[in-house]
C-alpha positions in Angstrom: 0.0 0.0 0.0 1.2 3.5 -0.8 2.6 5.5 2.2 2.7 9.2 1.4 6.2 10.6 2.2 5.8 14.1 0.8 6.0 17.4 2.8 3.3 17.5 5.5 1.7 20.4 7.4 0.9 18.5 10.6 3.0 15.8 12.3 1.3 13.0 14.1 2.1 10.6 16.9 -0.2 7.5 17.2 -0.5 6.1 20.7 -2.2 2.7 21.0 -3.3 2.6 17.4 -5.1 -0.8 17.6 -6.4 -1.7 14.2 -5.4 1.9 13.1 -8.4 4.0 12.2 -6.5 7.3 12.7 -3.5 5.9 10.7 -5.6 4.8 7.8 -7.5 8.1 7.9 -4.3 10.2 7.6 -1.7 8.0 5.9 -2.4 9.1 2.3 -3.5 12.7 3.2 -0.8 15.1 2.2 -1.7 17.4 5.1 -0.3 14.8 7.6 2.9 12.9 8.4 3.1 10.1 10.9 6.3 10.5 12.9 5.9 8.0 15.7 3.7 5.0 16.7 3.7 4.1 20.4 2.2 0.8 21.5 2.2 -1.8 24.2 2.8 -5.6 24.1 -0.8 -6.1 25.1 -2.1 -5.0 21.7 0.1 -7.1 19.3 -2.9 -9.1 18.2 -5.1 -6.0 17.6 -2.3 -4.4 15.4 -1.3 -7.4 13.4 -3.4 -6.5 10.3 -2.4 -2.9 10.5 1.3 -3.6 10.2 0.8 -6.4 7.7 -0.9 -3.8 5.4 1.6 -1.0 6.2 4.9 -2.8 6.9 6.9 0.4 6.5 5.3 1.7 9.7 7.4 -0.8 11.7 10.4 1.5 11.3 8.7 4.2 13.5 7.1 1.9 16.0 8.1 1.9 19.7 7.0 -0.6 22.2 6.4 -0.1 25.9 7.0 -3.1 28.1 4.9 -2.3 31.2 1.2 -1.5 31.4 1.6 1.8 33.3 4.1 4.7 33.6 4.4 8.0 35.4 4.7 11.2 33.4 8.3 11.3 34.4 8.9 7.8 33.2 7.3 8.6 29.9 9.6 11.6 29.5 12.6 9.3 30.1 11.3 6.9 27.5 10.7 9.7 25.0 14.3 11.1 25.6 16.0 7.7 25.4 14.3 6.8 22.1 14.6 10.3 20.6 10.9 10.6 20.0 10.2 14.0 18.7 7.3 16.2 19.7 4.5 16.3 17.1 1.6 18.6 16.4 -1.1 16.1 17.2 -1.3 12.9 19.2 -4.0 10.4 18.2 -5.1 7.4 20.3 -7.6 4.6 20.4 -7.5 3.4 24.0 -9.8 0.3 24.5 -13.3 1.0 25.7 -14.1 -2.3 27.3 -14.6 -0.7 30.7 -17.3 1.6 29.2 -19.0 -0.2 26.3 -22.4 -1.5 26.9 -21.4 -4.5 24.7 -18.7 -5.6 27.0 -19.3 -8.5 29.3 -16.3 -7.3 31.3 -16.9 -4.1 33.3 -13.5 -4.1 34.9 -12.7 -0.4 35.4 -9.0 -1.2 35.0 -9.6 -1.3 31.2 -10.2 2.5 31.4 -6.6 3.0 32.7 -5.5 3.1 29.0 -7.2 6.5 28.8 -4.9 7.8 31.6 -1.8 6.3 30.0 -2.8 8.2 26.8 -3.1 11.5 28.7 0.1 11.0 30.6 2.1 10.3 27.5 0.6 13.4 25.8 1.7 15.6 28.7 5.1 14.0 28.7 5.6 14.5 24.9 4.1 18.0 25.1 2.2 17.7 21.8 -0.2 20.5 20.9 -3.5 18.6 20.7 -4.5 15.2 21.9 -7.5 13.4 20.3 -8.7 10.0 21.5 -11.9 8.2 20.8 -14.0 6.0 23.0 -17.5 4.5 23.5 -20.5 6.8 23.4 -21.0 6.0 27.1 -18.0 8.2 28.0 -20.1 11.3 27.2 -23.1 9.9 29.1 -23.9 9.0 32.8 -21.8 5.9 32.7 -18.7 8.0 31.9 -19.1 10.6 34.6 -16.9 8.7 37.0 -14.1 8.5 34.4 -14.5 12.3 33.6 -14.3 12.9 37.4 -11.0 11.0 37.6 -9.7 13.0 34.6 -10.6 16.2 36.4 -8.8 15.0 39.6 -5.8 14.0 37.5 -5.4 17.5 36.1 -6.1 19.0 39.4 -3.4 16.9 41.2 -0.9 17.7 38.6 -1.7 21.5 38.7 -2.8 21.5 35.1 -6.3 22.9 35.3 -5.2 26.4 34.3 -3.1 25.0 31.4 -5.4 22.7 29.5 -9.0 22.6 28.2 -10.9 19.5 27.1 -13.6 19.3 24.5 -15.9 16.2 24.6 -17.5 15.6 21.2 -20.4 13.2 20.7 -21.2 12.2 17.1 -22.7 9.5 14.9 -21.0 8.0 11.8 -24.1 8.7 9.7 -23.0 12.4 9.7 -19.5 11.4 8.4 -20.3 10.0 5.0 -21.1 6.4 6.1 -24.6 4.9 6.3 -23.8 3.3 9.7 -25.5 4.3 12.9 -22.5 4.3 15.3 -22.3 6.6 18.2 -18.8 7.6 19.3 -17.2 10.1 21.7 -14.0 12.0 20.9 -12.0 13.7 23.6 -9.7 16.6 22.8 -7.1 18.0 25.2 -5.2 21.1 24.3 -3.3 24.0 25.9 -5.6 27.0 26.2 -7.2 29.4 28.7 -10.5 29.1 26.9 -12.5 26.6 24.9 -12.8 26.7 21.2 -16.0 25.6 19.5 -15.5 22.9 16.8 -17.4 23.3 13.5 -20.4 21.0 13.3 -20.0 18.2 10.8 -23.5 17.1 9.8 -22.8 15.9 6.2 -25.7 14.8 4.1 -26.7 11.4 5.2 -26.0 8.7 2.5 -28.6 6.0 2.2 -27.4 2.4 2.5 -28.9 1.6 -1.0 -26.9 4.4 -2.6 -23.7 3.6 -0.7 -23.5 -0.1 -1.7 -22.4 0.2 -5.3 -20.8 -3.2 -5.8 -22.3 -5.7 -8.2 -24.4 -8.6 -7.0 -21.6 -11.0 -7.8 -18.1 -9.8 -7.1 -14.8 -10.4 -5.3 -14.3 -14.2 -5.7 -11.4 -14.0 -3.2 -13.6 -13.0 -0.3 -17.3 -13.7 -1.1 -20.3 -13.9 1.2 -20.1 -13.1 4.9 -19.9 -16.8 5.3 -21.3 -17.1 8.8 -23.9 -19.6 9.9 -26.7 -17.7 8.4 -28.8 -20.5 6.9 -31.6 -19.8 9.3 -31.8 -16.2 8.1 -31.6 -17.2 4.4 -34.6 -19.4 5.0 -36.7 -16.4 6.1 -35.7 -14.5 2.9 -36.8 -17.5 0.7 -40.0 -17.8 2.7 -40.8 -14.1 2.2 -40.3 -14.5 -1.5 -42.5 -17.6 -1.6 -45.2 -15.7 0.2 -44.9 -12.9 -2.4 -44.4 -10.5 0.5 -43.5 -6.8 -0.2 -40.5 -6.4 2.0 -41.0 -2.7 2.2 -43.4 -3.4 5.1 -40.2 -4.1 7.1 -38.7 -0.7 6.5 -37.8 1.0 9.8 -38.7 -2.3 11.7 -35.6 -3.4 13.5 -37.4 -6.6 14.8 -38.2 -8.0 11.4 -38.8 -11.6 12.2 -40.8 -10.9 15.4 -42.8 -8.5 13.2 -43.4 -11.2 10.7 -44.6 -13.7 13.3 -46.9 -10.9 14.7 -48.4 -10.6 11.2 -49.0 -14.4 11.3 -50.3 -15.1 14.8 -51.5 -11.8 16.2 -52.8 -9.7 13.2 -53.8 -12.8 11.2 -52.7 -10.9 8.0 -50.7 -13.9 6.8 -52.2 -17.4 6.8 -50.4 -19.5 9.4 -51.3 -22.7 7.6 -49.7 -21.4 4.4 -46.6 -20.5 6.3 -46.3 -23.9 7.8 -47.0 -25.7 4.5 -44.3 -23.7 2.6 -41.8 -24.3 5.4 -42.5 -28.0 5.1 -42.4 -27.9 1.3 -38.9 -26.3 1.3 -37.7 -28.2 4.4 -37.0 -25.0 6.3 -36.3 -26.8 9.6 -35.5 -23.7 11.7 -38.8 -22.0 10.6 -40.8 -25.1 11.4 -39.1 -25.3 14.8 -39.8 -21.5 15.4 -43.5 -22.0 14.2 -44.0 -24.8 16.7 -42.2 -22.9 19.4 -44.3 -19.8 19.1 -47.5 -21.9 19.0 -46.6 -23.5 22.3 -45.7 -20.2 23.8 -48.9 -18.6 22.7 -50.9 -21.5 24.1 -49.5 -20.7 27.5 -49.9 -17.0 26.9 -46.2 -16.3 26.9 -43.9 -14.2 24.7 -41.2 -15.5 22.3 -37.6 -14.5 21.6 -36.8 -12.2 18.7 -34.0 -13.3 16.2 -34.5 -10.7 13.6 -32.6 -10.0 10.4 -32.0 -6.4 9.3 -34.1 -5.6 6.3 -34.8 -2.5 4.2 -33.0 -0.1 6.5 -31.9 3.4 5.4 -28.6 2.7 7.1 -26.8 -0.1 8.9 -26.7 -0.5 12.6 -23.4 -0.4 14.5 -21.3 -3.2 13.0 -20.8 -5.6 15.8 -20.5 -9.4 15.7 -24.2 -10.0 16.2 -25.2 -7.9 13.2 -22.7 -9.2 10.6 -24.8 -12.0 9.3 -28.2 -10.2 9.6 -27.9 -7.2 7.3 -29.8 -8.0 4.1 -28.6 -6.2 1.0 -31.2 -3.5 0.5 -31.1 -3.7 -3.3 -31.1 -7.5 -3.9 -33.1 -8.7 -0.8 -31.8 -12.3 -1.4 -28.4 -12.2 0.3 -26.6 -10.7 3.2 -23.7 -8.2 3.0 -20.3 -9.7 2.0 -17.2 -9.2 4.0 -15.9 -6.6 1.6 -19.2 -4.6 1.9 -18.9 -4.9 5.7 -15.4 -3.3 5.4 -16.8 -0.7 3.1 -19.3 0.3 5.8 -16.3 0.8 8.2 -14.5 3.0 5.6 -11.5 0.6 5.1 -9.5 1.4 2.0 -10.1 -0.6 -1.1 -6.6 -2.1 -1.0 -6.8 -3.1 2.7 -6.2 -6.8 2.7 -7.5 -9.5 5.0 -7.1 -13.2 4.7 -9.7 -15.9 4.4 -9.4 -16.7 8.1 -11.4 -13.4 8.8 -14.6 -15.0 7.6 -15.9 -15.6 11.2 -17.8 -13.2 13.4 -15.1 -13.3 16.1 -12.2 -12.4 13.8 -14.1 -9.9 11.6 -15.2 -8.2 14.9 -11.6 -7.2 15.5 -11.8 -5.0 12.4 -15.2 -3.5 13.3 -14.5 -2.9 17.0 -13.3 0.5 16.1 -14.3 4.0 14.9 -15.1 4.0 11.2 -12.3 5.5 9.1 -14.4 8.3 7.7 -15.4 9.4 11.2 -11.8 9.2 12.3 -10.7 11.5 9.4 -13.2 14.2 10.4 -12.0 13.8 14.0 -8.4 14.5 13.0 -9.5 17.7 11.2 -11.3 18.7 14.4 -7.9 18.4 16.1 -6.4 20.6 13.5 -9.1 23.3 14.2 -8.0 23.2 17.9 -4.4 23.4 16.9 -5.0 26.5 14.8 -7.4 28.1 17.3 -9.2 30.2 14.7 -12.7 29.1 15.7 -15.2 30.8 18.0 -14.1 30.6 21.6 -15.9 30.7 24.9 -14.7 31.5 28.4 -16.0 28.6 30.5 -14.9 28.2 34.1 -14.5 24.5 33.8 -12.1 21.9 32.3 -14.8 20.3 30.1 -17.0 21.4 27.3 -19.5 18.9 25.8 -20.2 19.5 22.1 -23.0 17.3 20.6 -22.4 17.0 16.9 -25.8 15.1 16.5 -27.9 17.8 18.1 -25.6 20.7 17.2 -25.5 21.8 20.8 -23.1 22.8 23.6 -23.3 21.8 27.2 -21.2 22.8 30.2 -23.4 22.4 33.3 -23.3 18.6 33.2 -19.5 18.6 33.4 -18.9 21.0 36.2 -17.5 18.1 38.1 -16.7 20.2 41.2 -20.3 20.6 42.1 -22.0 18.7 44.9 -24.3 16.8 42.5 -21.4 14.7 41.4 -20.2 13.7 44.9 -21.9 10.3 44.6 -19.7 9.4 41.7 -16.4 10.0 43.6 -14.6 7.1 45.2 
């Protein structure tokens, strides 16, 4: 893959790059030059694909052996390795401690946020940008924000830095994927600067998926265990159903069975006969299961596919094999189309072993590349400090890119209303 080596306007350090959304968003942009990549041994597995696609980046990669350092120790590491100061520092610290999808709520996972901040202060870069789960800008993240406030207070940095918290959705960044993310910006200033709102025109999923019905023989279908879901698509066709009725209905299969058993719009005998005719075992089992549940006046589980949506939901492992192609309605998205919805470059290579939910999930547990690119340019705005500014007597400013609003009161962490969140 091409690595742009021309003259750049802004120099970058990448700290904990993981799969590398910030790297891929900037590597071929002539406005940026990556100078350093700082990582830990813990993340070797996450970064494997990044460095296999960009082997030249190995030359500027530096590894830290321990899991935690003081600011002073980071300064020593920087000096010993001749790591130069850069304009921007970009990071993707893991969000397992905040994500609602994580089964592990161990707060120690959030320590990577503080390692990022400590390295930024030690390197003395101009602007830090790191991304995290949407929950960081919600109630679940208040405890972390409180700790960040305490960290800056203990290190006598409250008068030196300001922090912008930006909440956004990838549908506003030229990708038809509903994915909420939070970006944190730390920069030296005595006042907050307001970032320009990025509400680009929303692209519909049908318009975005431009690939032909048959393509890419190297990596074809999202080859997961989706036989059950395919049976439903075939059944809908056999019933001559207009699939537009499923538009904006996230619970499609539950909605279908509602039409059969509650609304009586679809003949249940016809459904059962067709399922038997085509030997749709899973549908027959579901049919009998629902009948038995209804007999006892009980509810049944939903196992819906995603059909006729304007945009894709957040690409997580449980959605990979459920997004029906909105144009063809007879197949699910391929692996390459899934990568398209994450903004991965056309020449980003993966091997056949990534045809499982677990392994493809490594690629999609990240901020989409298009969103990351806009986030970098927000960092540039703070670097240049040409935007509108506000004098706010607090470390934090929340900017909601979705609602185009500013909020400060929620993040006045010194107030008594936040005492219950303190340890």
